[in-house]
N, C-alpha and C positions, 0 to 999 in steps of 0.2 A: 287644331288638327287641319290638315289641308283639305280633306273632304268632310265638311261639316255634316253631322248627322242631325236629322230632325228629332223632335221630342219623342215621337212614336218609336223611332229606331233606337234611341238611347234607352228608353224604358224596356223595350223588348230585349235588347242585348243584356241588360242586367238580369231580367227574368230568366233568360236562358243560360245564365252563368251559374252553375251549381255551387260555386265557391262563395257566393255572396248571399247573406241571409240577415234580415234585420227587422226592426220594429219602427212604426211610424206613429208619432204623437203630434197631433195638429189641433191647435186651439184658435178659434176666432174666424177662420175662413173656410171651415169644413175640411173634409179629407181631399183637398185639391191635389196634393202630390201623390198620395196613395191611389187616388182615382186613376191616374195615368197607368199605373202598374196593373190594376184590375182591367182597365180598358183594352190594353194591348194583348192580353192573354198570357198565361203561364205564370200568374202572380204567386201561385203556391211555391214556386221556386225561389221567391225573394222575400215574401212577407210572412213573418211569424205572427205579427199582431198589428192591428191599427187601433188607435184610440183617439177620441175627441171629447175632452172634458169641458163642455161649454159652461156648465153651471159653476159659479165661483166657489161655492161650498164644496162641491165634488172635486174641483181642481185643487183646492187647498188640502182636502183630505188625502189626495194622492201625492202632491208635490210640495206640500208645506205652505204656510201662509205667506202672502206677498203683498206689499203696498201697491205694486203696479203689476198688472197681469201681462202687459206687453212690455217686456224689459229683458235686458241681458240676464239679470238675476233669475227670472222665471225660466228663461231658455235653458240655463245651465242646470237648474233644479230638475227640469224635465229629463235632460240627458243623464244627470247623476242618478235618477231613479230608474229610467228605462234600460240603460245599457247594462248595468250590473245584473239586473233581473233577467235579462235575456241570456247573458253568459251563464249565470247560475243554473238556469233551467235546461240549457242545451249544450253546455260544454262537454259533459260526459258522452252525449249521444253523437255529436258531430263537430266538437271543438278542434279535432286534429286536422280536419279538411276544410273548415269553413272560416271565412273572414266575416266576423259579426259586425253589425253597425246599428246605431240608433239615430234616427232622423227626427228632428223636432222643429215646429214652428209655433209662434204665438203672434197673431196678426190682428190689428184693428183696421178692418176694411170698412168701406162705406156702408151705411145702414140708414134706417129711418131716423135713428137717434143721432148718428154721427154725420156731421156735414163738414167738419174741418179736415185738416191734413191727415192722411191715412198712412200707416207705416207698420212695420213688423220686424221681428227677429227670427232668424232661421239658423239652424246649425246641424252638424253631423258629427258623431263620434264613431270612429271606425278603426278596424285593424287593417294594416297593410299586408300582414301575413297571418295565417292561422296561429292562434296562441300568443300573438305579440301584444305589447302594451298599446292601448288605443291612442289615437290622436284626434284633435278637434279642429273643425273649421267653423267659425262663428261669423255671421254677417248681419248687418242691419239694412233694411230697405225702406225707401219711400215709394209709394204707389201713386201714379198720376192719372190713371184711367178714371173717367168720370162715372163709370157704371160699375156696380159691385160685381157683376158677372165677369166683366173684363178684368177687374182686379184679381178675382179668384183664378181666372185662367192664367194670368201673368205669374201669380204665386206658384201655380202648379208647374209651369214651364221652368221657372227659376229653380224650384226644388229638384226637378229631374236633372237639370244641368249640374247642380251642386253634387248630387249623389253620384252621377256618372263621372264627373271630374275627380271626385275623391276616390272612386273605385279604380279608375284607369289612368289618372294623371298625377297621382299623389307624389311621384318622384320629381315633379316639376311645378312648384307653386305658381309661377308666372303663367303657365299654361292653364292652371285651374282658374285663375282670375280672368284670363282671356275668354274662357268658355262659359262664364256665368250668364252672359246676355245673348248666347246663341238663340236665334229665333225670337229675340226680344229687342227692344231699343230703350234708350234713356228717356224717351218721351213717354214710355209706359211705366217703367220701373227703374229706380236708381239705387245702386249699391254704394252707400256712402261710408261704410265701415266694414272692415274685414280683419279677422284675427286668426292666426294659425297657432295651435298649441300642441304640445306633446312631443314624444320621442321622434316621430317621423319628421318633425319640423324644427328640431333643436337648433339647426343652423340658420333658420329663416329670420331675417330682420323685418318685422312687420311694418316698419316705417317705409321700406322700399315698396311693399305691397300697397300701402296707403297712397304713395306716389303713383303707382301703376293704375290704381282706380281712376285717378284724375287723368293721367296720361293717355289711357286707353278709352276714355269716354264713358266709364261706368257711373261717374258722378262728376260734379263740378267742383267739389271741395272735400277734403279729408283732413283729419286732425289727429294729432298725438301729443302726449304730455312730455315734459322734459326727460322723464325716465324711459321714454320710448314706448310707453303704453298707449295703444290705440284707443281712442274714445269716439263716441258718436256725438257729432257737433251739437245736436239738439239738447242732449243731456248736459253737456258742458256749458252751453250758452243760454239755457232757458231762463228768461226773466232777469238776465244779468245786464249791467252796464258794461260796455265793451270798448276797449282802447286798442287800436290796431296800428302796428308799425309795419309797413310794407317795405321790402328791400331785397337786394341780392345777397347781402351778408357775406361777401366774399373778399375779405373776412369781416367778422364782427370787429368794430373799432370803438374808440371812445366816443365818437359821434353817435354811433348806434345807441350806446348807453345814455348819453346826454339827451338825445332826442326823446327817449322814453321817460327819463327821469323828470325832465322839465314839463313835458306834456302831461304826465300823470299828476304832477303837483297842481297844474291848472285845471285839469279835467275833474278832479275830485271836489273842486270848489264850485262846479257847475250845479245849478238847481237840479234836483231829482237824481243826482249821482250819489250812491251809497258806497263809500270806500270799501266796506266789508262785503259788498255784493258786486265786485268789479273783477272782470277777466281781462288780462292784458295778453294780447295775441301778437306773435311774430308771424307775418304772412309772406309767403313767396308764391308768385304766379309761375305758370309753366314758362312764360317768357323770361322771368327772372332766372329760372334754372337753366335756360338754354344759353349757357355762357359762350359756346362756340357753334351755335346753330343746332345743337343736339343736347339732350340731357345725359350727362355722365353720372351714373349711379354712385360711384365712389365720391365724386365731387359733391353730390347731394348729401351723402352721409357725413362728409367732412363739415359741411355747413351746419347741418342740424346738430352735430356733436358740439360745435362751438356755441350755437344758440342755447343748447341745454345748460351751459354754464350760467345763463341769465335767469334760469328758473321759470320760464314762461312757456305755455303751450305753443305749438307751431301749426299753422293752417297752410295747407297746400291747395291752391285754387286755380281755376281756369277763368276767373272773373277779372279779365284784364282791365275793364273799365270800372272806375270807382262806383258808378251808380249801380252796376250789377253786384258788386261786393256789398254795397249798402242794402240792396234789396234782399240779398241772401241772408245777411245778418238779422234783418228785421223780420225774417220768418220765425226767429226764435225769441225775440225780445221786443218790447215797446219802450224799454229804457234807453237813456242817451247812449249814443255811439260817437266815438272820436277817432279820427284818422290822423296819424302823425306823418308828416312829410317834410321834405326839404324844399327850398325855393325852386330848384330845377323841376321838381315834380309839379309844384303849384303852377309854374309857368306853362308846363305841358298841358295842364288842365284847361288852360285858356287858348289852346291851339284848336281852331275849329275843324281842321282836317280830320281830327280823330272822331268826329261825330257825323260824318257824311252819311252813315247808314241809318241814322235816326231822322225821321220825318221832321221833327222839331229842332234838329241840330243841337247846338250847345245848350239852348234853353231847355229842351226836353231832358237832356242829361242832368242838368243842375236841378231841374224840377223834381226828377226822380230821386236824386241824391239827397236833397235837403228837405224833402217833404215831411220827414219825420225829424226827431230830435237828434240831429247830426252836426258835428263841428269839425273843422279842420284846424289842427295845431301845427304851425309852420316854423321850422328851424331856419335861422338865417344862414346866408351863404357869404363866404369871404372869397372874393375874386383873387385867384392865385397870382395874377399879373399885377393888378393895380393895388391890391390890398383893400379895396372898397368893400364895405359890408352891405349886402342887399337883404332887406327884410320884407315881410308882408306889407309893411307900411310904406315902403318906397319902391316896391316892384312896379314896373311899367308893363301894361298889357296893351293890346291893340286899341287904338283910339275909340272905335265904336263899341268896345266892351268895357270901357272905363266905368260907366255908370253901373253896369252889372257888378263889377268888382267892388266899387264903393258901397253898393247896397249890401253885399255879402259881408264886407268889413264892418260897416256901421251897425249891422244887426248881429255881429259877433258870430256869424257862421264861419268866418275865417279869423283866426286869432294867432298873432305872432307869439312865439315863445319868449318869455322874459328872463332876464338875468342869466343868460347862458354863459358858459365858459368860453371866452373868446380864444383862448389858447388852443382849443380843440377844433375850432371852426375851419382851420386850414388842412385838416386831416381828410384825405380823399382815399376811399377804399381801393380804387384802382392803382393808386401810387403805392399803397402798402402791399398790395398783392404782387406788384412787379418787384418791389424791393425784396420781399421774402423769397420769391422764386429765383431771383438773380443773386441771392445770398449777399445782398447789400446790407451793411450795418445800419442801425438806427430805426428799424421798423417796430421793434418791441415796445417802445414808449407810446406808440400810437394805438395800441390795442390793450384791453384789460389784461392784468397779469395772468388770470386763469386761461385766457385765450392764447396768450403767448406761450405759456407752458404746454398747452395741449398741442399747438402747432409744432413745437419743437420735438416733443416726445413722440408724436405719432406721424410726423412729417406730412401734415395736412396741406392741401391746396398746392402741392408741388414743391413744398419746402424741402431742400436737400441738406441744409445744415453744413 
């Protein structure tokens, strides 16, 4: 909205709207959202009931047993219980004129017992019109305030933002996302997962909203599965070994597949890597997605549709520097992490100009990146003009960095990929893209069959056929 309302104004507007009526169920951080509606006055116009089931036995008695009380499963069970109960009790009395809603949170805030990372789940089930089928908005948050009172305040503000956006912006999902951090900042609270469900959002592609979370600065990374299902990164990556291939994937080529295949074969032979407890991630940064200086949403969907054929989750991140990506992943696991990259990317890693903002320069960056169990797996490069093959073993870096490079090689922090298919080494994605856009023959053998079929059938990436 052009004229941003503060939290007080949003809560009051809802209270004074006779068509909105609902219940509030909040576990873990008190009645922080409902408190706003009581504070501003006129709460009887909005609140049918508030509940806070702190005791686990009481909570289980109401919502059913759960292994984890701060989880998506628990959030949905709260909505599944509270919303039908509200409609059942009040439909006859005011169902013809009222848009019912149920709001729920389950939060692990800072406490005397809890000193680690704090987070929570929040959601709303609501009607866009009286008597209509309800729709859901679910989200996961990480809280960064150091004080429990500040965390509770941030949860309260976010909850009001979510309810207000669902009530007055439900026709515009992107506007809902943009409104979530009104009167807040990512330094206080981070929304790293959002999911829209139901009739109101039948045409919404949640992958675009995951991108928007990163693009608009609500989080630094968002993740979804090959089937398009949005997931919370901590749930998907917790205590896993992680292998990451970063790229633009415009399009996916045989090199994309080869890099991953050969890297995975070496990675699972590393000590402490359990092949059954391994997550393989395809990662794109906002820079990777800015093909022409801006992010084209259709181009983004084209790329993730191609990546889906590989069967791996996709991570969208704003962690341009590899040491930042490493730090992000190490929030969720202490197990080994591997980065897959080509020679051009490895060469860029040794360009000192990229580390001018760090007090310790390239040494600080590498210290952060390799301080835990992390390895780089490097795919060789075939020079298109000379035909010479450049590998991690013969790559030349600046003279004053050679000892650093040798140290990383000799200690196996950098490992060249072995036994690669030399026939695919000359495939460059930019050449494939130009050929398919210019309708030049011969690009199909450079990409996997599933990808070629998808490009042709759906005219992806500007293919005209």
